[in-house]
C-alpha positions in Angstrom: -58.2 62.9 -104.9 -58.4 65.6 -102.4 -61.0 63.7 -100.4 -58.8 60.6 -100.4 -55.8 62.7 -99.3 -57.8 64.3 -96.5 -59.1 60.9 -95.4 -55.5 59.5 -95.3 -54.2 62.6 -93.4 -57.0 62.2 -90.9 -56.1 58.6 -90.3 -52.5 59.5 -89.8 -53.5 62.2 -87.4 -55.6 59.9 -85.3 -52.9 57.2 -85.3 -50.4 59.8 -84.1 -52.8 60.9 -81.4 -53.4 57.3 -80.4 -49.7 56.5 -80.2 -49.1 59.7 -78.2 -52.0 58.8 -75.9 -50.6 55.3 -75.3 -47.1 56.7 -74.7 -48.5 59.3 -72.3 -50.5 56.7 -70.5 -47.6 54.3 -70.2 -45.3 57.1 -69.0 -48.0 58.2 -66.5 -48.4 54.6 -65.3 -44.6 54.3 -64.9 -44.3 57.6 -63.1 -47.3 56.7 -60.9 -45.8 53.3 -60.1 -42.4 54.7 -59.4 -44.0 57.4 -57.2 -46.0 54.7 -55.4 -42.9 52.5 -54.9 -40.6 55.4 -53.9 -42.9 57.6 -51.9 -46.0 55.8 -50.8 -45.0 52.1 -50.3 -41.2 51.6 -50.5 -40.9 49.3 -47.5 -41.9 46.1 -49.3 -39.3 46.2 -52.0 -36.7 47.4 -49.5 -37.6 44.3 -47.5 -37.4 42.1 -50.5 -34.0 43.5 -51.5 -32.7 43.2 -48.0 -33.6 39.5 -47.9 -31.3 39.0 -50.8 -28.4 41.2 -49.8 -28.2 41.7 -46.0 -26.5 39.0 -44.0 -25.2 38.5 -40.4 -21.4 38.1 -40.4 -20.0 36.2 -37.4 -16.4 36.9 -36.4 -13.9 34.5 -35.0 -13.0 34.2 -31.3 -9.8 32.5 -30.5 -9.7 30.3 -27.4 -7.5 31.5 -24.5 -4.0 30.2 -23.9 -3.0 28.0 -21.0 0.5 28.5 -19.6 2.5 27.3 -16.7 3.6 29.6 -13.9 6.7 30.7 -16.0 4.7 31.5 -19.1 5.5 28.4 -21.0 2.6 27.5 -23.3 0.7 24.3 -22.4 -2.3 24.8 -24.8 -2.6 27.2 -27.8 -5.0 27.6 -30.7 -3.6 27.1 -34.2 -5.5 28.6 -37.1 -6.9 26.0 -39.6 -9.7 25.9 -42.1 -12.9 24.0 -42.6 -14.1 22.8 -46.0 -17.9 23.2 -46.5 -20.3 23.1 -49.4 -23.7 24.7 -50.3 -25.6 21.9 -52.1 -27.9 24.4 -53.8 -25.0 26.2 -55.4 -23.5 22.8 -56.3 -26.7 21.8 -58.1 -27.2 25.3 -59.7 -23.7 25.3 -61.1 -23.9 21.6 -62.2 -20.6 21.1 -60.6 -21.2 17.4 -60.2 -20.4 17.0 -63.8 -16.8 18.0 -63.1 -15.7 14.6 -62.1 -12.0 15.3 -62.2 -12.2 18.2 -59.7 -14.4 16.2 -57.4 -12.2 13.2 -57.7 -9.2 15.3 -56.7 -11.1 16.7 -53.8 -12.1 13.2 -52.6 -8.5 12.1 -52.8 -7.2 14.9 -50.7 -10.0 14.3 -48.1 -9.2 10.6 -48.1 -12.6 9.5 -49.2 -14.3 8.2 -52.4 -15.9 10.6 -54.8 -19.4 8.9 -54.8 -19.9 9.3 -51.1 -18.6 12.9 -51.2 -21.0 13.8 -53.9 -23.8 12.0 -52.2 -23.4 14.3 -49.2 -24.0 17.4 -51.4 -26.8 15.9 -53.5 -29.7 17.5 -51.6 -30.2 21.1 -52.7 -32.5 21.8 -49.8 -29.5 21.7 -47.5 -27.5 24.9 -47.6 -24.6 24.0 -45.4 -22.6 20.7 -45.3 -19.2 20.2 -43.7 -16.9 18.2 -46.0 -13.8 18.2 -43.7 -13.0 20.0 -40.4 -9.6 21.4 -39.3 -7.6 21.0 -42.4 -4.1 22.3 -42.8 -3.2 25.4 -44.8 -1.7 23.2 -47.6 -5.0 21.3 -48.0 -7.0 24.5 -47.9 -4.8 26.1 -50.7 -5.2 23.0 -52.8 -9.0 23.1 -52.5 -9.0 26.7 -53.4 -7.1 26.0 -56.6 -9.7 23.3 -57.6 -12.3 26.1 -58.0 -15.3 23.8 -57.4 -18.5 25.8 -57.5 -20.4 25.6 -54.2 -17.3 24.4 -52.2 -16.0 27.0 -49.8 -13.5 27.5 -46.9 -14.1 29.0 -43.4 -11.6 29.8 -40.7 -11.6 27.9 -37.4 -8.9 26.8 -34.9 -7.4 23.6 -33.6 -6.0 23.2 -30.1 -2.4 22.3 -29.9 -0.6 21.0 -26.8 3.2 21.7 -27.0 4.1 19.5 -24.0 2.1 16.5 -25.3 1.7 13.6 -22.9 3.8 15.2 -20.1 0.9 17.5 -18.9 -2.0 15.8 -20.7 -4.0 14.7 -17.7 -3.9 18.1 -16.1 -4.4 20.4 -19.1 -7.0 18.1 -20.8 -8.2 18.6 -24.3 -11.1 19.9 -26.4 -13.4 18.5 -29.0 -13.5 19.4 -32.7 -15.8 22.4 -31.9 -13.2 23.8 -29.4 -15.1 23.0 -26.2 -13.2 21.4 -23.3 -13.8 17.8 -22.5 -11.2 17.0 -19.8 -8.9 18.7 -17.3 -8.4 22.5 -17.2 -9.9 22.8 -20.7 -13.2 21.5 -19.4 -13.2 23.0 -15.9 -12.4 26.5 -17.2 -14.2 26.2 -20.5 -16.3 29.3 -20.0 -13.2 31.3 -19.0 -11.2 30.1 -22.0 -14.0 30.6 -24.5 -14.5 34.0 -26.1 -17.7 35.3 -27.7 -17.4 36.1 -31.4 -18.8 39.4 -32.6 -21.7 39.7 -35.0 -22.1 42.4 -37.7 -24.9 43.1 -40.1 -23.5 43.6 -43.6 -24.7 43.9 -47.2 -23.3 41.5 -49.8 -23.3 41.5 -53.6 -24.3 38.5 -55.6 -20.8 37.1 -55.4 -20.8 37.1 -51.7 -18.5 40.1 -51.2 -19.2 42.6 -48.4 -20.1 45.9 -50.0 -21.5 47.7 -46.9 -21.0 47.4 -43.1 -24.4 48.3 -41.6 -24.3 47.7 -37.9 -22.7 45.8 -34.9 -25.2 43.2 -33.6 -23.0 41.8 -30.8 -19.7 43.1 -29.6 -17.0 40.4 -29.5 -15.7 39.3 -26.0 -12.1 38.2 -25.9 -11.2 34.9 -24.3 -9.2 34.9 -21.1 -5.9 33.2 -20.6 -5.0 31.0 -17.7 -1.7 30.7 -15.9 -1.4 27.4 -14.0 0.6 26.9 -10.9 2.5 24.1 -12.6 6.2 24.5 -13.2 6.8 22.7 -16.5 10.4 21.9 -15.6 9.4 20.0 -12.5 6.4 18.5 -14.3 8.8 17.0 -16.9 11.0 15.5 -14.3 8.0 14.0 -12.4 6.6 12.5 -15.6 9.9 11.1 -16.8 10.8 9.4 -13.5 7.3 8.1 -12.9 7.0 6.6 -16.4 10.4 4.9 -16.0 9.4 3.4 -12.6 6.0 2.2 -14.0 7.7 0.5 -16.9 10.5 -1.1 -14.9 8.1 -2.6 -12.3 5.5 -3.4 -14.9 3.0 -1.5 -12.7 -0.6 -0.8 -13.8 -0.3 2.9 -13.2 1.4 5.6 -11.1 0.9 9.2 -9.9 3.2 12.0 -8.6 2.0 15.2 -7.0 4.4 18.1 -6.0 3.1 20.9 -3.8 4.7 24.2 -2.8 4.4 24.1 1.0 4.6 27.9 1.3 1.6 28.6 -1.0 -0.3 25.4 -1.5 0.2 25.6 -5.3 0.5 22.4 -7.3 3.9 22.5 -9.0 3.6 19.1 -10.8 0.9 16.5 -11.2 1.9 13.6 -13.4 0.3 10.2 -14.2 1.3 7.1 -16.1 0.1 5.8 -18.5 -0.5 9.0 -20.3 -1.7 10.0 -23.8 -0.9 12.5 -26.5 -3.7 15.1 -26.6 -2.6 16.0 -30.1 -3.5 12.6 -31.4 -7.2 11.8 -31.0 -6.7 8.1 -31.8 -5.2 7.7 -28.3 -8.3 9.1 -26.6 -9.2 6.1 -24.4 -10.8 6.5 -21.0 -8.3 4.5 -19.1 -5.5 6.7 -20.4 -6.9 10.2 -19.9 -8.2 9.8 -16.3 -6.3 12.1 -14.0 -5.5 9.4 -11.4 -3.8 11.8 -9.0 -7.2 13.3 -8.1 -9.7 10.6 -9.2 -8.2 7.4 -7.8 -8.0 6.7 -4.1 -6.0 4.1 -2.2 -5.4 2.9 1.3 -2.3 5.0 2.3 -0.7 2.3 4.5 2.2 3.3 6.7 2.4 6.9 5.2 -0.2 7.9 7.8 1.8 6.8 10.8 3.3 10.3 11.3 -0.3 11.5 11.6 -1.0 8.9 14.2 2.0 10.2 16.2 1.0 13.8 15.8 -2.5 13.0 16.9 -1.2 11.6 20.2 1.2 14.5 20.7 -1.6 17.1 20.1 -3.7 15.5 22.8 -0.8 15.2 25.2 -1.1 11.4 25.5 2.7 11.2 24.8 5.7 13.5 24.5 8.2 13.7 21.8 10.8 11.9 24.0 8.3 9.1 25.1 9.2 5.4 24.8 6.8 2.7 23.7 7.1 -1.0 24.5 6.4 -3.1 21.4 7.4 -6.4 22.8 7.0 -9.2 21.8 6.5 -7.8 18.3 2.8 -8.4 18.2 -0.3 -7.2 20.0 -3.6 -9.1 20.5 -6.6 -6.7 19.9 -10.1 -8.1 20.1 -9.2 -11.6 19.1 -6.9 -10.5 16.2 -3.2 -9.7 16.1 -1.3 -6.7 14.9 2.3 -7.5 14.0 5.6 -5.9 13.4 8.2 -7.4 11.1 10.2 -8.2 14.2 10.3 -7.5 17.9 11.7 -3.9 18.3 11.2 -3.9 22.1 11.0 -0.5 23.8 11.5 2.2 21.2 11.3 6.0 20.8 8.8 7.8 18.6 11.6 8.3 16.1 12.1 4.6 15.9 8.4 4.0 15.7 8.4 6.0 12.4 11.8 4.8 11.2 10.9 1.1 11.7 7.2 1.6 10.8 5.9 -0.2 13.9 2.3 -1.2 13.6 2.2 -2.3 17.3 3.3 1.2 18.5 0.9 3.2 16.4 -1.9 0.9 17.4 -1.2 1.7 21.0 -1.2 5.4 20.2 -4.6 5.1 18.3 -6.2 3.3 21.3 -5.1 6.2 23.5 -6.3 8.9 21.1 -9.6 7.3 20.3 -11.8 7.2 17.2 -12.8 10.9 17.3 -9.3 12.1 17.8 -7.9 10.0 14.9 -10.7 11.0 12.5 -10.4 14.7 13.5 -6.6 14.5 12.7 -7.3 13.0 9.3 -10.0 15.6 8.5 -7.7 18.4 9.6 -5.2 17.6 6.9 -7.9 17.3 4.2 -8.8 13.6 4.1 -12.4 12.9 3.3 -12.8 16.2 1.3 -11.7 17.0 -2.2 -8.9 19.5 -2.4 -11.0 22.1 -4.2 -9.0 22.3 -7.4 -12.2 22.6 -9.4 -11.2 19.8 -11.8 -13.8 17.4 -13.0 -13.7 14.0 -11.4 -11.9 15.1 -8.3 -12.4 12.6 -5.5 -12.6 13.2 -1.8 -11.3 9.8 -1.0 -13.2 7.8 1.6 -13.3 8.1 5.4 -15.0 5.3 7.4 -18.4 6.1 8.9 -19.3 3.7 11.6 -21.7 3.9 14.5 -19.6 1.4 16.5 -15.9 0.8 16.2 -13.9 -2.2 17.4 -10.5 -1.7 18.9 -9.0 -3.6 16.0 -10.6 -1.3 13.4 -9.2 1.7 15.3 -5.8 0.1 15.4 -5.7 -0.6 11.6 -6.7 3.0 11.0 -3.5 4.1 12.7 -1.4 2.4 10.0 -3.4 3.4 7.0 -6.1 0.7 6.5 -9.8 1.4 6.5 -9.5 4.8 4.8 -8.9 5.9 1.2 -7.0 8.9 0.0 -5.9 10.3 -3.3 -2.2 11.1 -4.1 -3.1 14.8 -4.0 -4.6 14.5 -0.5 -1.6 12.7 0.8 0.7 15.3 -0.6 -1.5 18.0 1.0 -1.2 16.2 4.4 2.6 16.2 4.3 2.6 19.8 3.1 0.6 20.6 6.3 3.2 19.0 8.5 6.0 20.7 6.5 4.3 24.1 7.0 4.5 23.7 10.8 0.9 22.5 11.2 -0.7 25.1 8.8 -3.2 23.7 6.4 -3.4 25.5 3.1 -5.9 24.8 0.3 -4.3 23.4 -2.8 -4.4 25.5 -6.0 -3.9 24.6 -9.6 -4.0 28.3 -10.7 -1.0 30.5 -10.1 -1.6 32.6 -7.0 -0.7 36.3 -6.8 -0.2 35.9 -3.1 -0.3 32.7 -0.9 -3.4 31.8 1.1 -3.2 32.5 4.8 -4.1 28.9 5.7 -5.5 27.5 9.0 -3.4 26.2 11.9 -4.4 22.6 12.7 -1.3 21.4 14.6 1.0 23.2 17.1 4.2 24.2 15.3 6.6 22.6 17.7 4.8 19.3 17.5 4.6 19.3 13.8 8.3 20.2 13.6 9.1 17.3 16.0 7.3 14.8 13.9 9.1 16.2 10.8 12.5 15.6 12.4 11.4 12.1 13.4 10.7 11.4 9.8 14.2 12.2 8.8 15.3 8.9 10.4 13.3 7.1 7.6 15.8 8.3 5.0 18.9 7.6 7.2 20.7 4.4 7.9 18.3 1.8 9.3 15.2 3.5 7.8 12.9 2.0 5.2 13.2 5.0 2.8 17.0 5.4 2.3 16.5 5.5 -1.5 14.5 8.7 -1.1 17.6 10.6 0.0 18.5 13.8 -1.8 22.2 14.7 -1.8 22.8 18.0 -0.1 19.3 18.3 1.5 17.7 17.1 4.7 14.6 15.0 3.8 11.7 13.9 5.9 9.4 11.2 4.6 7.6 7.9 5.1 7.3 4.8 3.0 4.1 2.8 2.6 3.3 -0.5 1.0 -0.5 -1.0 1.0 -2.1 -4.3 0.2 -5.0 -3.8 -2.1 -8.5 -4.9 -1.0 -10.5 -7.4 -2.9 -13.9 -8.9 -2.3 -13.8 -10.7 1.1 -10.4 -9.4 2.2 -7.0 -8.5 0.7 -5.4 -9.8 -2.5 -1.9 -10.2 -3.7 -1.5 -6.8 -5.4 0.1 -3.8 -3.7 0.4 0.0 -3.9 4.0 1.3 -3.3 3.9 4.8 -1.8 6.4 7.4 -0.6 5.6 10.8 0.7 7.9 13.5 2.2 9.1 17.0 2.4 12.4 18.9 2.0 14.5 20.7 3.1 13.7 20.0 6.7 15.3 23.2 8.0 12.8 25.2 5.9 10.4 22.9 4.0 9.7 24.1 0.4 8.3 21.0 -1.4 5.9 18.2 -0.5 5.8 15.2 -2.8 3.6 12.1 -2.9 4.5 9.2 -5.2 2.1 6.2 -5.8 3.0 3.2 -8.0 -0.1 1.0 -8.4 0.3 -2.8 -8.6 4.0 -3.3 -9.4 4.4 -6.8 -10.8 8.1 -7.6 -10.0 9.5 -8.8 -6.8 10.3 -5.2 -5.9 7.0 -3.8 -4.7 7.8 -2.0 -1.4 7.4 1.7 -1.2 11.1 2.1 -0.3 12.2 0.3 -3.4 9.7 1.5 -6.0 8.3 4.9 -5.0 11.3 6.3 -3.0 13.7 6.6 -5.9 11.1 8.5 -7.9 10.7 10.9 -5.0 14.4 11.4 -4.7 14.8 12.4 -8.4 11.8 14.6 -8.5 12.7 16.3 -5.2 16.3 16.9 -6.3 15.3 18.4 -9.6 12.6 20.5 -8.0 14.7 22.0 -5.3 17.5 22.9 -7.6 15.3 24.4 -10.3 13.7 26.6 -7.6 17.2 27.5 -6.3 16.5 26.2 -2.8 19.8 26.3 -0.8 21.1 22.9 0.5 20.8 22.4 4.2 22.8 19.2 4.7 26.5 19.7 4.8 27.2 16.0 5.4 26.6 15.0 1.8 27.8 16.1 -1.6 25.4 18.1 -3.7 24.7 16.8 -7.2 24.2 19.7 -9.7 21.7 19.5 -12.5 23.2 19.9 -16.0 21.0 22.8 -17.1 18.2 22.9 -19.6 14.4 23.1 -19.1 13.8 19.4 -20.0 14.5 18.0 -16.5 17.5 16.1 -17.5 20.1 15.4 -14.8 
C-alpha cells in the first residue's frame, strides 16, 4: 500500500514538474519573443501596423474669386459634395443585398439601380465616383441612407452670378475646377490653389486619431480683379443683344476701352451662353468674338488715312480735296462715292465718307506710310490681353502693290481687324496720339503709353469726326445727349470666294467726350438680315446707348451745352 502510494506521489510530482517546465518554457518563449519584437526587431511590425493605420490626408483648396473693378463677383466657388464608393467595402458588407437603399440612391441620382450596382461590383477597385457636385440636400439624403461603402467628399462648383452677360470674358471651368475658356483658362494657375497634405493615423472606422506630420503646406489661390465695370458691361450686352435680335444678325460684339488707362471696361458678344448651364456649352456660342473674329473695317479706318497724310505733311487740316466727278479711275478700275461731292474739306471727307478723297490721300502717303500708320495703332498684332484665341487680325503682305490695292486699303478693304483692335485704334486717337496697351486686369496705375501721332493732328482728326454725328453726317444716331461725340460709321461687304457677297458687317467706332476723351467704343453687328444693314442704322444706336450709360456711370461731366442731358434712372443693372 505504501509502495503504491509512493508510486502515485512520484507520478504526481513528475507531472507537476512537467507542467511547470512547460509553463516556464512557454513563458520564456513569450518573453523572448516579446523582447525580440520590442527590442531587437520592432521595425517590421511597426511597418505592418503603419500600413493599416497611417494615411495621407489631402486638404481642400478653394479656387480664387474673379471680380470686376468695383469688387462685384463674376466667378465664385460654391461648396458641394461628391458621392463615391469603395467597391471592396460594398462587397465586404454585402450591401448589394439592401435593394431598397440602393434603389433610393439610384432614384436620387437619376439612374437605374442595376447600372449603379454594376459600377461597384468589382472589389479590386477601391474608388468609384457615383455622382459629382451634388447639392447639400442630396448629400444629406445619401447620408441618411447609411449604405455601407458609400461615402461623401467635399469639392466645389464654380458659379457665375452675371450669367450670360460676362460669359465670354470670364469663361468657365470643367467638373474638376480647371479653366476651359476665358479668364478661367488664361489665369488657371493663378486661380488654382495647392491643397495641403498631412500624414495622419486613422482607426478602423476611418476616424483620425493622431496628426503625425505636414507633408505639403497648402498654397492659397489668388483672386483676380478685372478691369471690367459690370454696370457698363450689362448695358453693352443688353443693347447688343437687342440689336442682333432686331436685325436678325448672325452675331455682334461691343468693346469699351478707358482711353486714359487702356483698360477694357466692357467686352460683350451675342449670341452668348449661360456658364452655369453646361447643356448650353456649344463652340459657336462661347467663342469670344470680340478678340477672335476679324473683319474688314470698311470706312472706320478713313480717319486713320487722313491722319497718315497729316503726319507726313502731304496735306494740312484746312486742305481741300477735289472729288469730282464722284469717281476715280485707278489702274483700269473705278473707285466711287455715293455722289459727286466736288471740292470738299477734310471734315467733309470724313463726314460724307468719301472713297475718292481717301484714295487720293493713300496714293500720296504710299504703301509703307499707310501700313506704318495701321501698325502704330495696333493692327496686325494681338492686343496682349493674354486670353486664349486672341487674334492679331490680318495685315496684307505683298511684294508688289497696285495703286488700286493701295486705294482700297484707305477705306478699309484688304485688311482684317478685331473689334478690340478697332477700339484700341480709336482710343489712340482719343488719347491725343498716345498708344496704350489694352489690359483686362485692373491696373494700379495707367501705362505710360507710346506717342505715335502728334497731339495737335490727332485732335484735329477727332474734331473732324464730330461732323459724322452732326446734321449731314452718316452717324447721327450715335449722338449722346449732353456730350460731344467723335466717331465713324462703316458698312463692310463680306468677302466670299472669288469676290464679295451680299452680306455686310455694320460698324461704328468713336470716342467721347471730345473735349477730354474718356471712352472709346467699337460696335460690330455681323450679317444683319433686314433692309437696315448700314453702320449708321444698326451699330450707331448701340454705340449711343452704351456711351451714354458709360459716361454717366463714370460721372464724366457733359461738355455739350447745346443738347439736353438725359439722366440715368439709377441702379447697377444698366437700365435707362
